C-alpha positions in Angstrom: 26.6 -71.4 32.4 26.9 -70.1 35.9 29.9 -72.4 36.5 31.6 -70.9 33.5 30.9 -67.4 34.7 32.1 -68.3 38.1 35.3 -69.8 36.6 35.9 -66.5 34.7 35.3 -64.6 37.9 32.0 -63.0 36.7 28.5 -63.0 37.8 25.2 -62.0 36.2 25.2 -58.5 37.7 28.7 -57.8 36.3 27.7 -59.2 32.9 24.6 -57.0 32.9 26.6 -53.9 33.6 29.0 -54.8 30.8 26.2 -55.2 28.3 24.5 -52.0 29.4 27.8 -50.0 29.0 28.3 -51.6 25.5 24.7 -50.7 24.5 25.2 -47.1 25.7 28.4 -46.9 23.7 26.8 -48.2 20.6 23.9 -45.8 21.0 26.4 -42.8 21.3 28.3 -44.0 18.2 25.0 -44.4 16.3 24.0 -40.9 17.3 27.3 -39.1 16.5 26.8 -38.8 12.8 23.6 -36.9 13.3 24.9 -34.4 15.9 28.6 -34.7 15.8 31.1 -32.0 14.6 30.8 -33.1 11.0 27.1 -32.7 11.0 27.3 -29.3 12.9 29.8 -28.1 10.3 27.6 -29.2 7.5 24.5 -27.5 9.0 26.5 -24.3 9.3 27.6 -24.5 5.7 24.0 -25.0 4.7 23.0 -21.9 6.8 25.7 -19.8 5.2 24.7 -21.0 1.7 21.0 -20.2 2.4 22.0 -16.8 3.7 24.1 -16.1 0.6 21.2 -17.1 -1.6 18.8 -14.9 0.3 21.3 -11.9 0.0 21.6 -12.6 -3.7 17.8 -12.6 -4.1 17.6 -9.4 -2.1 20.3 -7.7 -4.1 18.6 -8.7 -7.4 15.4 -7.1 -6.2 17.2 -4.0 -5.1 19.1 -3.9 -8.5 15.8 -4.1 -10.3 14.4 -1.2 -8.3 17.5 0.9 -8.9 17.4 0.1 -12.7 13.9 1.4 -12.9 15.1 4.9 -11.9 18.5 4.7 -13.7 19.3 6.3 -17.1 20.4 3.8 -19.8 23.8 3.8 -21.3 22.6 5.4 -24.6 21.3 8.5 -22.8 24.4 8.7 -20.7 26.5 8.6 -23.9 24.5 11.5 -25.4 24.9 13.5 -22.2 28.7 12.9 -22.2 29.0 14.0 -25.8 27.0 17.2 -25.0 29.3 17.9 -22.1 32.4 17.3 -24.2 31.2 19.6 -26.9 31.0 22.4 -24.4 34.4 21.4 -23.1 33.2 20.6 -19.6 34.9 17.2 -19.4 37.4 18.5 -16.8 34.6 19.1 -14.4 33.6 15.4 -14.6 36.9 14.5 -13.0 36.7 17.1 -10.3 37.2 15.4 -7.0 35.2 18.1 -5.1 32.2 17.6 -7.3 32.3 13.9 -6.9 32.5 14.2 -3.2 29.5 16.6 -3.1 27.5 14.1 -5.1 28.6 11.3 -2.8 27.5 13.3 0.2 24.1 13.6 -1.5 24.0 9.8 -2.1 25.0 9.8 -5.7 28.0 7.6 -6.4 29.5 6.1 -9.5 30.8 7.4 -12.8 27.3 8.4 -14.1 26.5 10.9 -11.3 28.8 13.7 -12.5 27.7 13.3 -16.1 24.0 13.6 -15.2 24.5 16.5 -12.9 26.7 18.6 -15.3 24.2 17.8 -18.2 21.2 19.1 -16.2 23.3 22.0 -15.0 24.0 22.9 -18.6 20.6 22.3 -20.0 18.3 23.6 -17.2 18.9 27.3 -17.9 18.0 27.0 -21.6 15.0 24.8 -20.9 13.6 27.1 -18.2 14.3 30.2 -20.3 12.6 28.8 -23.4 9.7 27.6 -21.3 9.3 31.1 -19.9 9.3 32.6 -23.4 6.8 30.0 -24.6 4.5 30.8 -21.6 4.6 34.6 -22.3 4.1 34.1 -26.1 1.4 31.4 -26.1 -0.3 30.9 -22.7 0.0 34.4 -21.3 -3.3 36.3 -21.5 -1.8 39.8 -22.1 0.2 41.0 -25.0 3.9 40.0 -25.3 6.2 42.7 -24.0 9.4 42.6 -26.0 11.4 44.2 -23.2 9.9 43.0 -19.9 9.2 39.4 -20.8 12.7 38.5 -22.2 14.2 40.1 -19.1 12.0 37.8 -16.9 13.1 34.9 -19.1 16.8 35.8 -18.4 16.1 35.8 -14.7 14.5 32.4 -15.0 17.6 31.2 -16.8 19.7 32.3 -13.9 17.4 30.5 -11.5 17.7 27.4 -13.7 21.5 27.7 -13.6 21.5 27.7 -9.8 18.6 25.2 -9.4 20.8 22.0 -9.7 23.1 23.2 -7.0 20.2 24.2 -4.7 18.6 20.7 -5.2 21.9 19.0 -4.5 22.5 21.0 -1.4 19.0 20.3 -0.1 19.4 16.6 -0.7 22.7 16.6 1.0 21.2 18.4 4.1 18.4 15.8 4.3 20.8 12.9 4.0 23.1 14.4 6.6 20.1 14.6 9.1 19.3 11.0 8.5 23.0 10.0 9.0 23.1 12.0 12.3 20.0 10.3 13.6 21.3 6.7 12.9 25.0 7.3 13.8 24.7 7.1 17.7 22.9 3.7 17.5 25.4 2.4 15.0 28.3 3.5 17.2 26.8 1.7 20.2 26.5 -1.5 18.2 30.1 -1.0 17.1 31.2 -0.7 20.7 29.4 -3.9 21.6 30.9 -5.8 18.7 34.4 -4.6 19.4 34.2 -5.4 23.1 32.9 -8.9 22.3 36.2 -9.6 20.4 35.2 -8.8 16.8 37.6 -7.1 14.4 36.7 -3.7 12.8 35.7 -5.4 9.6 33.4 -7.9 11.2 32.0 -5.2 13.4 31.2 -3.0 10.5 29.6 -5.9 8.6 27.4 -6.7 11.6 26.5 -3.1 12.2 25.6 -2.6 8.5 23.2 -5.6 8.7 21.6 -4.5 11.9 20.9 -0.8 11.0 19.8 -1.5 7.4 16.2 -0.9 8.2 16.7 2.1 10.6 19.3 3.9 8.6 19.9 2.6 5.1 22.1 5.5 4.1 24.5 5.0 7.0 24.4 1.2 6.5 25.4 1.6 2.8 28.3 3.9 3.8 29.5 1.5 6.5 29.3 -1.4 4.0 31.2 0.5 1.4 33.9 1.4 4.0 34.1 -2.3 4.9 34.7 -3.2 1.3 37.4 -0.5 1.0 39.1 -1.9 4.1 39.2 -5.3 2.4 40.8 -4.3 -0.9 42.6 -1.0 -0.3 46.2 -1.1 0.9 46.0 2.0 3.0 43.3 1.5 5.7 43.6 5.2 6.7 42.5 6.2 3.3 39.4 4.0 3.6 38.5 5.7 7.0 39.2 9.1 5.4 36.8 8.4 2.5 34.2 7.3 5.0 34.4 10.7 6.8 34.4 12.7 3.6 31.4 10.9 2.1 29.3 11.5 5.2 30.6 15.0 6.1 29.8 14.4 9.8 32.1 15.7 12.5 31.3 12.6 14.6 32.3 10.3 11.8 35.6 12.2 11.5 36.3 11.8 15.2 35.5 8.1 14.8 37.8 7.6 11.9 40.6 9.5 13.7 40.2 7.3 16.7 40.4 4.2 14.5 43.5 5.4 12.7 45.3 6.2 15.9 44.3 2.9 17.4 45.8 1.0 14.5 48.8 3.2 14.3 49.8 3.3 18.0 48.1 0.2 19.3 45.8 2.0 21.7 42.6 0.2 22.9 39.7 0.9 20.5 36.8 0.0 22.8 37.4 2.7 25.3 37.8 5.4 22.6 34.6 4.2 20.9 32.7 4.3 24.1 33.7 7.9 24.8 32.7 8.8 21.2 29.4 7.0 21.6 28.5 9.1 24.7 29.5 12.3 23.0 27.4 11.4 19.9 24.4 10.7 22.0 24.9 14.0 23.9 25.2 15.9 20.7 21.9 14.4 19.4 20.2 15.3 22.6 21.5 18.9 22.4 20.2 19.2 18.8 16.8 18.1 20.0 16.9 20.6 22.9 17.9 23.4 20.6 14.9 22.6 18.3 12.6 22.5 21.3 13.9 25.8 22.5 13.4 27.4 19.1 9.8 26.2 18.9 8.1 29.1 20.8 9.8 31.7 18.6 8.6 29.8 15.5 5.1 29.6 16.7 4.8 33.3 17.4 3.9 34.3 13.8 1.3 31.5 13.3 -0.3 32.4 16.6 -0.6 36.1 15.7 -1.9 35.4 12.2 -4.2 32.5 12.8 -5.0 32.0 16.5 -5.4 35.5 17.9 -7.9 36.8 15.3 -10.2 33.8 15.9 -9.8 34.3 19.6 -10.8 37.9 19.3 -13.8 37.0 17.2 -15.0 34.5 19.7 -14.5 36.8 22.7 -15.7 40.1 21.2 -18.2 38.8 18.7 -21.1 38.1 21.0 -20.7 41.5 22.7 -20.5 43.2 19.4 -23.7 41.5 18.2 -25.5 42.5 21.4 -24.4 46.1 21.0 -25.5 46.2 17.4 -28.9 44.6 18.3 -29.5 47.0 21.2 
């Protein structure tokens, strides 16, 4: 055997190295199907599939929660017929009304119908309720002049009540959007500087701030969807600004439109807007802190000072009365 190897110009050491290299090659080939590109791609596909299934399950749960508070189609049909009988169907297509409802968080075709119906019915319900109270539950006699006048005033309050509630809900939602917007803008800057597109950045930001600011996350997700299917991207940005009603969002959308139109860098503009947004949020907090002493003046005069006077003067007054 050694003669044959010597005749071939090989020795046992060289042969051992050849067999070791062959064994290593076979081990690598055997290991490739488990961790090669194909397996990595398959694992990524499985991860994406699992994520989609989790999102579908979460959306089903959210839809069930929403359906519990939604009005069924039969009731909506009755409301629509009532509005059409009073010839208020033109108000349902009013763009300004739809935008006000969107700023309060009510989107979709049912929102104007419900709002107009309650705006139509609320005065009559409150006026009739006031008359029933004065006629049945009121202890004194029914005054045919004063009580109907009070019922008329209650009807006026009922007519203005839906607008007041809508304005209050809009203000509360605007405050929530203002609190979450600087953090969302910072995340957008990070995503854009890392090389992501605006669509991917919005998708990532909407997922990240869903717990902190669900209102802003839903608006960003809706804007991302509009960017995907609308032909005019500037219109999608404009809708985003109009739905939120924030000046900072208007500045953001203007910067995005200019960047896409003229090819200017987006990251630097977003960074400047992020600093301005954080400064504005800090200035709002400082204004609230500065207004706190003035707001505490009346409670201190009404509640704290009398108690303080009683504690200080009370013992001396008792001693004087006892002496």
